[in-house]
PABA-245208 format. One record per residue: x, y, z of N, C-alpha, C, O in turn. Coordinates in steps of 0.001 Angstrom, whole numbers, plus 524288, in hexadecimal, padded with zeros to 5 digits. Last residue first. Layout:
PABA-245208
XYZXYZXYZXYZ/...
This chain:
PABA-245208
D1C21DE6287D0FDD1DBFDE48D7CBC4D23A3DE5737CB03D25BCDE4537C6D5/D18F7DE9E17DA8ED1B57DE4B07DA61D1D0EDE2F47D4E6D1F36DDEB37D44A/D1530DF4317D939D18D4DF3007DD6ED1BC3DEDE77DC75D2077DED967DD65/D0E9BDF4657D071D12B3DF8527D108D16D6DF6C17D504D1B75DF7DC7D44A/D07E3DEBF17D283D0B30DEBED7CDD8D0FB9DEFC27CE71D142BDEE807CD1A/D0302DEF397DBD4D0607DEA6D7DBB4D09CCDEA4A7D711D0E50DE8BB7D79C/CFDFDDF8697D84CD01F1DF8AA7DC6CD055EDF3CB7DC61D0A23DF4327DCD9/CF716DF42C7D0B9CFB0FDF8057CF3CCFF68DF8537D354D0403DF87A7D1F3/CF0AEDED827D6C3CF3E1DEB707D285CF84BDEF2A7D12CCFCC3DED817D08B/CEC08DF4A97DDB4CEF1ADF03D7DFA9CF2A9DEE007DB77CF72EDECBD7DC86/CE6DADFB7D7D6BECEAEADFD6E7DA3FCEE5EDF8F97DC32CF325DF97F7DC50/CDF9BDF4AA7D206CE394DF7627CEECCE812DF9367D24ECEC9DDF88E7D0E0/CD972DF1907DA83CDC81DEDA87D7A2CE0D5DF0417D472CE536DEE477D434/CD536DFB827DD32CD848DF86C7E0F1CDBB3DF4737DE26CE059DF4047DF4C/CCFCCDFEAE7D407CD410E01CC7D638CD78DDFEAD7D9DCCDC55DFF257D9A3/CC853DF6B37D2DBCCC28DF7B97CEB8CD0D1DFAB77D0E4CD54CDF96B7CFB8/CC2D9DF7DC7DC67CC577DF2F27DB18CC9ACDF3D87D6F1CCE10DF1F67D778/CBF3DE023E7DB25CC294E00CE7DF8ECC58EDFBC47DE75CCA3EDFB707DF76/CB8E2E018C7D284CBDBAE049B7D21ECC16BE03847D6AECC62EE03D87D619/CB0DEDFB1C7D6A0CB3C2DF9A67D1EDCB8EDDFC847D19BCBCF3DFA1E7D087/CAD3AE01067DF2BCAFA8DFBE97DFFECB2EBDFA467DB4DCB73FDF8467DBED/CA8EFE09FA7DA39CAD40E0A787DDE9CB01DE054A7DE89CB4EBE052A7DE71/CA0F1E059E7D418CA523E08A67D1AFCA9E7E09087D541CAE58E08797D380/C9AC5E00D47DBFEC9D16DFDB67D7D0CA1B3E00997D552CA5DCDFE527D487/C97C0E09867E1D7C9ACAE05617E44EC9D84E01FD7E03ACA206E00777E0EC/C91DEE0ED57DA3AC96A0E11447DC54C9A18E0D317DEF2C9EDDE0D5C7DE5C/C89CBE07A67D8FFC8D23E08E67D48CC923EE0B5C7D658C966BE0A287D449/C8531E07E37E2DAC879DE03087E10BC8B30E04037DC64C8F39E01727DBE4/C818FE12467E2D2C8573E10977E6A6C8837E0BA67E4D0C8CFEE0B3F7E529/C7995E13C57DC1EC7EC3E15497DA3CC8311E13B47DE0AC87ADE13C67DCAC/C70A3E11C87E16AC72C4E0D727DE61C7817E0EC97DC0CC7AD6E0B4E7DA2F/C6DEEE1B587E5D0C708DE17817E912C72F8E13147E5E4C76EEE10DB7E77A/C70BBE25AC7DC61C6D75E227D7DFBDC70A2E1E467E280C7556E1DB67E1A9/C79BDE301A7DB78C74FFE2D857D9A7C7258E2A5B7DDD2C71C3E2C1A7E244/C8789E2DD37DC57C8308E31557DBBEC7E4AE2E237DA21C7EC8E2A007D7BB/C942BE2C9D7E16FC8F13E2A377E07FC8ACEE2E627E038C8A8DE31F27E370/C9DBAE2FF87E428C9BDFE31727DEF4C965EE2F7A7DDD9C942CE30997D9B8/C9FE2E2B777EDB5C9EB3E310E7EDA0C9CB4E32EB7E857C9A3BE37087E809/CA1D9E211A7EA97C9DA4E224B7EE32C9C08E27FB7EDFAC9762E29377EE0D/CAA6CE22427E427CA585E20887E1CCCA0EBE214D7E579C9C85E22117E3AF/CB1CEE26477EBCCCB096E28FD7E6E5CAB44E275C7E4C5CA7F6E2AAF7E3B3/CB262E1F087F3F8CB097E24627F50BCAEDAE27127F003CAAE8E29D17EFF3/CB61FE165B7EE53CB14EE160B7F164CAF0BE1B747F263CAA5DE1C567F1B9/CBF84E1A007EA06CBB2BE18AC7E68BCB601E18417E988CB1EAE19AC7E770/CC552E1BA87F36DCC45BE1FE67EFB2CBFB2E1EB67EC38CBC49E22077EB86/CC5B9E11C27F865CC32CE16307FAE1CC1BFE1A7F7F713CBD83E1CC07F767/CCB50E0BEE7F0D1CC615E0A4A7F28ACC32BE0EE47F4F8CBE9EE0FCF7F3B5/CD4A8E11CE7F044CD16CE10F97EB99CCBD7E0F877ED2ACC816E11AD7EB10/CD888E110E7FA74CD70FE16287F85BCD390E159C7F391CCFE4E18A57F2E5/CDA8BE06407FACBCD6B8E08A07FE52CD4E4E0DEA7FC6DCD041E0F287FCBC/CE269E05827F328CDD69E02CD7F25ECD92BE05177F5DFCD4BAE05CC7F42C/CEA51E0B6E7F815CE825E0D287F311CE2E0E0A907F20ECDF3CE0D267F046/CEBE3E055980149CEA7FE0ADE80194CE7EBE0CB37FC81CE3D4E0F397FC9F/CEE82DFB4B7FD61CEA0EDFC15800E7CE83DE01BE800E4CE390E02CD80085/CF76BDFD2C7F751CF2B8DFAF77F4EECEDE8DFBF67F852CE9BEDFD4F7F655/CFE31E00F57FF35CFCBEE043E7FAC3CF7CAE023F7F820CF454E05547F6D8/CFF0BDF81D805A7CFCD0DFCF1807BCCFB08E00848034BCF6D5E02D780396/D03E5DF13A7FE95CFEC5DEFFA800C9CFC25DF4E6802E4CF780DF5BD801FA/D0D58DF68E7FCB2D09C1DF5767F85FD0444DF4547FA6CD006BDF63E7F842/D11E7DF69480699D1082DFB8880420D0C9BDFABA7FFB1D0901DFDD67FF02/D1387DEBC1807FFD1010DEEA280B8CD0E53DF3C680922D09C1DF5368098F/D1AA7DE9AE7FFEED1585DE7227FFFAD11ACDEA1380375D0D22DEACC8020C/D2334DEF9E80351D207EDF1037FE7ED1B19DEE9B7FE45D175CDF1267FC9F/D271EDEA7D80BCBD2461DEF6B80CB5D2155DF11A807E4D1D53DF3B980856/D2495DDC9C80A3ED27ECDE13F80A78D248BDE61D80B07D1FBFDE5DD80AC4/D24B4DCEF980DA8D2203DD3E580C85D25E2DD85F80CC3D29FEDD7F080F39/D2B30DC73281117D2A46DC79780B7CD2751DCC89809F8D2770DCE1D8056E/D2B53DC83981BDCD304CDC83D8190AD2F85DC91B8132DD32D3DCB798109B/D20C3DC76381E3BD2360DCC5D81F19D2899DCCA781C3DD2A23DD0D281A65/D1EF0DBCBD81BE9D1C3FDC0D881902D1F0ADC6178198BD1F9EDC8EC815B4/D256ADB7DD82358D2641DB6FC81DC4D23B2DBB3A81A7BD2600DBD1B816B4/D20CEDBB5782CA5D263EDBCB782B77D2763DBC0F825A6D2A07DBF528234D/D16EBDB69782BEDD1765DBC4982BE2D1CF2DBDFD82A86D1DADDC1B38278E/D19E0DABE282C8FD170ADADE582806D1796DB3CD8279CD189DDB5D38235F/D1E6CDAB998366FD2188DAA4B831D4D1EFFDAC6882CE2D21A6DAE7782971/D15C1DADFF83C8ED1A2FDB19783C74D1DA6DB08F837BCD1F9ADB4388354D/D0F65DA54A83B07D0D94DAA668393DD1214DAE42838E1D123ADB1778354D/D1632D99E483631D145AD9D5583A55D12C4DA2988382DD148EDA43183402/D15B3D8D3B83154D1582D92C683002D134AD95E78348BD0F0ED94BE83680/D1572D82A583296D194BD85928359BD1943D8B628349ED1C75D8E38836D3/D0E26D7ED382B75D0CCBD7EFD83111D10ABD822583456D0F3ED841E8387C/D0A75D82518203ED0F8FD82BE822D0D0E90D8337828B0D0E2BD879082AB3/D0039D804881DE3D0431D7EDF81A07D09ABD7EFA81C5BD0D1CD7C1581AA8/CFA91D84338265FCFA8ED7E828256ACFEBFD7CCC82189D00A5D7864821D1/CFD6CD8F4082508CFF19D8C348299BCFEC7D864E828BDD026DD838E82A3E/CF8BCD943881CB7CFE12D923A81C13CFFAFD8E968207FD02FFD8B2F81FBC/CEF2ED977082070CEF44D939381C38CF4A3D912D81B81CF51CD8CAB819E5/CF215D9EA1827DECEF06D9A1A82989CEEF7D95DB8255DCEEBAD91378269B/CF700DA5CA82130CFA11DA3088252BCF72FD9E2382711CF990D9A04827C8/CEE8BDA97781B70CF2B1DA695818C8CF5FADA38381CAECF790D9F1C81B94/CE8E8DAE9C8233ECE691DAA268208ACEAB6DA6E281DC8CEA6DDA21581DC8/CF052DB669825D4CEE85DB2AA829CCCEC38DADD482735CED6BDA970828C2/CF0EDDBBD281C5BCF58ADB92081E5ECF40EDB51A8227ECF64ADB0D8822A3/CE6FADBFDB81BEACE89EDBC4D817BECED6FDB94181977CEDFCDB4A681832/CE77BDC65082485CE443DC196824E5CE542DBDDD82058CE473DB927820E4/CEED1DCE0B820DFCEF92DCB2B825C0CEC82DC612825CDCEEB0DC1F3826FC/CEA97DD2078179DCEFACDCF6F8178CCF07CDCC0A81C68CF293DC7B881C13/CE10EDD63F81BAACE116DD24B81788CE63BDCF498178BCE635DCA7A8177D/CE428DDDC6822F9CE10ADD94382498CE16CDD4DB8209BCE20ADD04D82204/CE969DE47C81BF1CEC2DDE22B82062CE950DDD568224FCEBB7DD9438232F/CE12DDE74281559CE59ADE45481335CE8C0DE1C881794CEA93DDD60816FA/CDACFDED0681C1CCD8DCDE827819DCCDD4EDE4D1817B7CDD32DE00981839/CE149DF5B681E21CDFBDDF23982263CDDE8DECF782041CDF4EDE8E282260/CE1CFDFA3D81434CE692DF859816BBCE549DF47B81B17CE7E2DF07981BA9/CD739DFCFC81315CD9A1DF94C80F78CDEA1DF707811C1CDF94DF25681146/CD619E049481AA6CD348DFFA281B4BCD58BDFB6D817B7CD5BFDF6D881929/CDC55E0C1F815D1CDDDCE0A0181AE7CDB13E04E081C0ACDD6AE013E81E27/CD6ADE0E3480C7CCDBF1E0BDD80C49CDDC5E09A58117FCE07DE05AE81197/CCC89E11B18113ECCD0BE0D3880DBFCD29BE0B1380D7DCD341E065E80E3B/CCD32E1AD6816FACCC5BE15E9819CFCCD51E112881658CCEC5E0D038184E/CCDD6E22F581012CD2AAE21438129DCD1F4E1C3C815B5CD5CDE19A0816EE/CC31FE23CF80D0BCC736E22D18092FCCC28E20AD80BB4CCE74E1CF5809B2/CBE3DE265B81670CBCE0E2183813C0CC12FE1FFE80FE9CC2B2E1B7080F96/CC2B9E30398188ECC3C9E2BBD81C04CC25EE268481994CC504E229F81A8B/CBEAEE35B280F27CC447E351881049CC55DE309481411CC8B3E2D53812E0/CB39DE35AE80FCACB64DE32EA80B95CBC0AE31E980CDACBE0CE2DAF80BBA/CB16AE3B5E81942CAF76E36198185CCB296E332881430CB409E2EA4814FC/CB689E44E881A3FCB449E428081EE5CB2C4E3CCC81E14CB2D2E39B8821C6/CBA0AE484481075CBDD7E47428149DCBB90E444B8193FCBE64E417481BE8/CAFC3E478D80AE1CB4A7E452D80902CB87EE444180D73CBA20E3FCB80E35/CA741E4D0080ED8CA786E475580FBFCACB6E44DD80E25CADF3E408C80FDD/CA70CE585F815BACA96BE562681109CA9FDE5045811D7CACFAE4EA881540/C9CB5E5FA981A64CA000E5B1881B62CA1F6E58F58162FC9EDFE57DE812AA/C950FE674E81A26C9A88E68E481A39C9E50E647E81B51CA2B5E657781D02/C8B04E6433818CDC8CABE653081E36C9268E66C381EA4C946AE677A822F3/C8B5EE626580E1DC8817E66AC81007C899BE6822815A0C8982E6CB98170D/C919FE598080DFDC93A4E5E5E80BCBC9078E630B80DAEC92A8E673180EBB/C8AA7E524881279C8F8DE539881523C91C6E58BC81323C9398E5BF681633/C82EEE51DD80ACBC818BE53E480FFCC8668E55668130AC8665E594A815DE/C88A1E4D30802F4C86B1E52888022DC8535E54F580765C8622E599780849/C89F5E43768075EC8E82E46D3806CFC8CF7E4C79805ABC8FAFE501D8073E/C7FEFE3F45806DBC8245E403780BF4C86ECE43F080B8CC87BCE473180EFE/C79A8E3C6D7FE6FC7B54E41E17FF07C7D84E431F80472C7CFEE47808065C/C779EE32597FBEFC7417E34CB7FFB6C75D9E3A418014FC73D2E3C7A80510/C802AE306B7F559C7AE4E30627F336C7713E332A7F6D6C73ABE36087F505/C8895E30CC7FC77C883FE34997F835C82B7E34E67F610C80C1E392C7F50D/C8676E286A802E3C86A4E2DA480531C8634E31DC80105C83CFE35F1801DC/C8765E20817FB57C825BE21747FDECC8235E26E080064C7E45E299C80005/C9234E217F7F8EAC8E2AE225D7F4FCC88D2E23777F758C8608E26F47F58E/C9708E1ECE8022EC97A5E24268003AC9379E255F7FC2EC916FE29B87FC00/C939BE14328026CC9268E17D8806AEC92C6E1D80804E1C8F46E20A1805EA/C97A8E0FC37F941C9205E0FF97FA1AC9093E14067FE3EC8CC9E16EB7FDA1/CA27AE10FF7FB23CA00BE13307F676C9A2DE13CC7F735C97F8E17E07F5F0/CA37AE0B3C80464CA46CE10E28047BCA1FBE137E7FFB8C9FAFE17B280028/CA129E0116800C3C9DFAE0377804E1C9EA2E096580502C9AD3E0C42805A7/CA907DFF117F982CA39EDFF6F7F7BBCA029E02217FBC8C9CA5E051A7FA65/CB1C2DFF218008BCB160E02A87FC16CABD1E03617FA34CAA11E07C87F963/CB087DF73980832CB00ADFCB78099ECAF46E0057804F9CAC74E043680561/CB05BDED09803EACAE81DEDEF8093FCAD5CDF3AC80A58CA9A2DF4E580D20/CB44BDED5A7F9C4CAF39DEADB7FAC0CACECDEC5F80005CA82DDECED80092/CBDC9DF2C47FB62CB9E5DF4AB7F7A5CB47EDF2797F8E2CB0A1DF5547F909/CC2AADEC56802CFCC1A0DF1D5803F6CBD75DF40A80058CB9FCDF6E080215/CC3B8DE3117FD4ECC076DE32880202CBEEFDE8C080359CBA7BDE9CB804D6/CCAA9DE6B47F5AACC584DE4C37F422CC1C3DE4B47F8C3CBD32DE61C7F83C/CD335DE9117FBFBCD0A5DED457F916CCB32DEB947F74FCC788DEEB07F770/CD5C3DDF197FF6CCD3E2DE2EA80344CD140DE78880092CCD7ADE9B28029F/CD915DDAAC7F5DFCD4A3DD87B7F8B6CD25EDDC6F7FC90CCD9DDDD0B7FCEA/CE1D3DE1287F399CDD54DE0F17F00CCD87EDDEE67F2DACD442DE11C7F24D/CE8DBDDFB07FC2ACE6B4DE4DE7FAF4CE1E2DE4B37F773CDE3DDE7BF7F837/CE9EFDD4097FB53CE81CDD6DB7FFEDCE5E2DDC357FEB6CE165DDD4080017/CEE2BDD17C7F171CE8CCDCFFF7F2C0CE6B0DD3237F75CCE227DD4BB7F751/CF8B6DD6C47F14ACF4A8DD7297ED53CEF24DD62A7EF69CEBCEDD9A07EF2B/CFFC1DD6747FA06D0069DDA3B7F5C0CFB7EDDB027F27DCFA38DDF6C7F111/CFBB4DCED680121CFD51DD408802D7CFD54DD7E97FE51CFB26DDC2D7FEC1/CF8ADDC5E07FAC5CF55BDC8457FECACF6DCDCDEF7FFC1CF39BDD1707FF3F/D00A1DC4007F2F2CFB08DC3A37F1D7CF7CFDC6C97F5B8CF496DC9FE7F42A/D0ABBDC63E7F73BD094BDC7B57F1E2D036ADC7FE7F11DD016DDCBC37EEE4/D0A8EDC2708016CD0BEFDC7EB8006DD0A2ADC9B37FB09D0856DCE187FA5B/D07AADB7EF7FF7CD047DDBB4C802DCD059CDC113801C1D01FFDC4348013A/D0FE0DB4387F940D0A92DB4577F72CD0716DB7F67FA58D03E0DBAC57F820/D1862DB50180016D186ADB7D37FB1FD12E6DB8687F8F1D116FDBC917F706/D14C7DAE3A80814D15E6DB3B380938D15E2DB6FC8043ED13A6DBB3E80426/D1410DA480802EBD0F55DA70F804E0D1049DACDC805D5D0CF7DB01680489/D1EADDA2C6800F9D1AFFDA3387FC99D15FFDA5EF7FE47D13ECDA93E7FB78/D22C0DA21C80B38D2466DA655807A4D20AADA71680307D1FA1DAB7D80165/D1CB2D98F980EAAD1C21D9E148111ED1E18DA27E80DA4D1B55DA66480D1B/D1FEAD90CA807D0D1A67D92308086DD19C8D97B680A8FD16B3D9AC780882/D29AAD8D0580727D2865D9157803AAD22D3D934C8045FD2134D9709801D1/D29D6D84BB80DD7D2D35D891A80F34D2C38D8DDD80BB9D2DB6D923980D19/D22F9D7DEE80896D2169D802880D9BD24B6D84E680F07D22AED88B08112E/D21BFD80D27FADCD2410D7E0D7FF42D22AED80D78044BD2163D85798044E/D16C5D81477F2ABD1A8DD843C7F5CAD1C9BD80DC7FA44D199AD7E607FD15/D0F25D7CEE7ECA9D1438D7A4A7ECA7D184CD7D0E7EFFCD1CCED7B647F025/D06BDD835B7ECCFD064FD7E727EFB7D0B8AD7BAD7F029D0C4BD78707F3A3/D083FD90EC7EEB8D0960D8C4E7EB7CD0957D87587EEBCD0BA8D872A7F2F1/CFD6AD97957F453D02DFD95F37F4B2D03CDD91297F14ED007AD8DB37F10C/CF2FCD99467F46ACF5C5D9AF87EFBECFB80D996A7EFE2CFE33D99E17EBEE/CEF9AD96AA7FE18CEE9DD92D57F9FDCF137D945A7F4DBCF1A1D91207F150/CF1FDD9FDC8033DCF513D9B3080474CF454D970E8003BCF801D943E7FEEB/CEA39DA6917FF7DCEFB4DA7837FE23CF30FDA2B17FF15CF69ADA1927FC08/CE10CDA3538041ECE1D6DA24E7FE90CE78CDA2E47FD07CE97CDA00E7F9AA/CE264DA74F80E39CE20DDA1A180D60CE325DA042807A8CE5DED9C748068A/CE233DB21180B8DCE6C0DAFB080E09CE6D9DA9CA80D72CEAEEDA78580C4C/CD82BDB356807A0CDCA1DB41E80420CE18EDB1AC80669CE4BADAF758038E/CD26CDB162810C2CD1ABDAE1980C25CD64DDAE8E80864CD820DAAA780642/CD61EDB9798172ECD6D6DB408818BACD649DB05F8140DCD954DACB381375/CD2BEDC24F81175CD850DC1608124FCD95FDBBBB813D9CDD2ADB96C81201/CC7DFDC17C81228CCA64DC10F80D06CD02CDBFD980DA0CD24FDBCB980AA9/CC6EEDC2EC81D22CC507DBE2E81A91CC7A6DBD5D8154BCC970DB91181417/CCB27DCCEB81E89CCDABDC86B82109CCBF3DC36081E67CCF29DBFE781D85/CC3D3DD2DA818E3CC95ADD2E381765CCC2BDCE2A819A3CCF40DCBAB816EB/CBAB5DD13381E5ECBB06DCF3381904CC0ABDCF188172BCC22ADCB9F81433/CBDECDD5F2827FCCBC15DD08A827BECBC8BDCE5082242CBE8DDCA008218E/CC0CBDE07982623CC4A5DDCAA827D9CC2D6DD70E826F2CC5EFDD3C38254D/CBA3CDE86C823F8CBB6FDE4E881F97CBF5BDE0BC8211ECC11ADDDBE81DC8/CBA03DEE7F82CADCB590DEB0082BDBCB64DDE7618272BCB34FDE3AD8267A/CC39EDF3FC82B3FCC2C9DF08F82FBBCBE73DECA782EADCBF1BDE7FE82FA9/CC2C2DF99282141CC706DF619822AECC5BFDF22F826E6CC6AFDED848263A/CB8D1DFE8481FF7CBBE0DFCB181B87CBFDCDF89881D0CCC053DF49481A72/CB4A1E011D829A1CB150DFE6B825D3CB48EDFBE982180CB33DDF7B481F97/CBD74E062182E0BCBB35E017F8307CCB7E7DFE6782C9DCB852DF99F82C56/CBEB6E0E6382730CC2F7E0AA6827D2CC102E059D82A50CC2B1E0158828DE/CB53CE13A1828E1CB656E1159823CBCBAB8E0D4E82418CBA74E093F82187/CB672E169383361CB20BE1341831D5CB315E109A82CA1CB1FFE0BF782BF7/CBF6CE1CD6832BCCBF66E182D8360BCBB04E147483480CBBCCE0FB683455/CBBD8E24E182BFBCC046E218B82A8DCC03DE1C7082DAECC0F3E183982B7A/CB3C9E294D831DBCB298E270082CBDCB6F6E234282B1BCB5EEE1F028291B/CB9ADE2CB083A80CB55BE28FF83B30CB409E264083617CB344E2181835F7/CC09DE33CA835E0CC2A8E2F2A83886CBE6EE2B0C83938CBF7AE26658389A/CB97AE3B448324ACBCD0E387F82E97CBEE3E337383108CBEE9E2F5882E87/CB563E3EBF83BDACB1EEE3C56837FDCB51EE391683421CB3A7E34B1832D8/CBE5CE42E784050CBBC3E3E82842E5CB81BE3BB383F1FCB7BFE36E883F27/CC04CE4B2183984CC417E46D7839D5CC1ABE421983C72CC2D0E3DAF83AED/CB7D7E517783BE0CB820E4F10836B1CBBFAE4A87836ACCBB0FE468D83420/CBA90E548A845EDCB5AEE519F84518CB5BFE4EE183FD3CB3E8E4A7683F5C/CC3FFE5A488443DCC3F3E554384724CBF09E52098463DCBF59E4D41845D3/CC76FE5F4E837D3CC3D3E5FA183C3CCC39CE5A6983F0ECC313E566483C79/CCD5FE5CF682F18CCFFBE5F1C833ADCCC86E5F5883880CCE86E5F8F83CDE/CC99CE59AF825C0CC99CE55E682A03CCC30E57FD82EF2CCD17E55058329F/CCB48E617281E94CC5EDE60B082073CC5B7E5D1B8252ACC20FE5D6B82846/CD4CFE60F181A8DCD455E641E81F48CCEE8E6390821B6CCE08E64FC82639/CD930E55228157BCD4DEE58DD815B1CD4D1E5BBE81AE6CD4CAE595A81F12/CE1DFE4F1480C4BCE083E50D68119CCDC48E55088116ECDBE5E580C80DB4/CDD5AE464C80230CE004E4B12803BFCDE5DE4CAA80946CD9E9E4BB380ACD/CD785E3D807FFB6CDCCBE3CCB801DECDF45E41D1803D4CE2FAE4199806E1/CCDC8E40337FBAFCCE15E3C447FFD8CD36CE3BFE8026DCD3CDE3A64806F1/CCF4DE473F7F3A6CCC51E48E97F837CCD18E452D7FCD5CCD0FE46D580159/CD4B4E40C37ECAFCD748E45667EEE2CD47DE47497F3C3CD6FFE48C37F797/CCCD4E39AD7EA13CD178E37DA7ECDCCD461E3C607EF60CD652E3BDE7F3BF/CC630E40667E47BCC46AE3E117E966CC903E3C2E7EC9FCC924E3CF87F15D/CCCA2E427E7DBD6CCAE6E46C77DF3ACC912E44B77E488CCA44E47017E896/CCD90E38657D7BFCD239E3B307D989CD0C9E3FAC7DD28CD366E40917E117/CC325E367B7D513CC5C8E33287D8EFCCA9EE35D37DB1ACCBA8E358A7DFCA/CC1B7E3E2E7CD76CBE99E3E567D240CC117E3AFE7D68ECC121E3C827DB1E/CC8C9E3AC27C5C7CC978E3FDC7C842CC672E40477CD5BCC864E427D7D129/CC437E31347C34BCC982E31517C571CCA92E36857C822CCCFBE36AA7CC4A/CBAC2E34B47BF22CBAC3E31987C3F3CC026E31997C675CC099E31F57CB3B/CBE67E39E77B628CBB9DE3CD37BA2ACBB98E39E47BF54CBC52E3C3F7C375/CC2ABE31587B0D9CC613E35B17B262CC382E38DF7B6B1CC615E3A617BA76/CB99CE2B837AF57CBDE9E29577B274CC1A8E2D9A7B439CC399E2D787B89F/CB3C9E323B7A905CB1BEE30AA7AE1ECB61BE2E917B19DCB645E2FB67B648/CBA3BE32BE7A036CB95AE37787A354CB746E36287A8BBCB8C3E389D7AC96/CB944E285A79CC4CBE5CE2A5979E65CBDC2E2F3C7A1C6CC071E2FD17A5B8/CAEB2E280679A32CB0B2E249879E4FCB5F3E267E7A050CB6FEE26477A500/CAE91E2F5879213CAB8FE3058796D5CAD87E2CFC79B52CADFBE2ED579FBD/CB500E2A2F78AC7CB67AE2F5478CD5CB3A5E30AB791D9CB5F3E32DA79575/CAF50E2135788ADCB46DE20C078B30CB625E25E578D95CB86DE2607791D0/CA6D1E2605783B7CA60BE230D7888CCAB20E227178B86CAB47E23117904A/CABAAE2A4D77AEDCA927E2DB977EBCCA848E2B0B783F1CA8E8E2D6B78813/CAEE1E212E775EDCB2D2E24E4777C3CB07BE288F77BD4CB301E29CB77FBC/CA51DE1CAE7739ACA8C3E19FB77703CACE1E1DA377933CAE3FE1D4777DCC/CA11CE240976CCCC9E64E2320771BFCA1FFE20757759FCA204E21B577A44/CA808E232276477CA7DCE280576766CA532E274876CB1CA6CCE299A77096/
């Protein structure tokens, strides 16, 4: 009986959390007449620009470094017995399958979680603990449209930017590694081969993975930050809870989309 009661409480908590996440998502995506005032729009734009810079632009260095390492590694994954005339087609298939479809979106989501997701969770949590949002409500300011909404929408756009950087620099690293193996290989030939083998479906899948993963990271960061109560040591617990669910959500979404589209 104790075990059944424990399971029942855990199930109720998960149902309650799912309802709270759905309610928060509704607040973040629906249009708001509250933003009709020009001064409020300027605040939203400022918050969005700052968050996009912190999330996407300032994460360029680590994204480029990881992309270069993955690009070099990809060349070593090529079969050693591949004939020279089969080297480029084999690489193109491997690049599209490994980098573009799968590794790129997952790696960039991990960078996004580590670089920005944890920071936003902690930042919102500290503001909640020090009652900053209560002060905003007293002054008639709703923090959801002015602060949470631009932060939420900055995540998927930053995710798209990181994936573009990742794919580009992974290709540069792979080209530099392929050049000694095929001295006659030109950059234009490599790009033409990739473009011939890529299709519009691949681009849509990558965009879908980026957008959904960005929304997952932003939603969980805002949710666990805003749900924080108590003392300062609860910040680390909220960051842990958010990060765990972000990783699970991102990996699940990437696997499900790949299975549905390419199976």
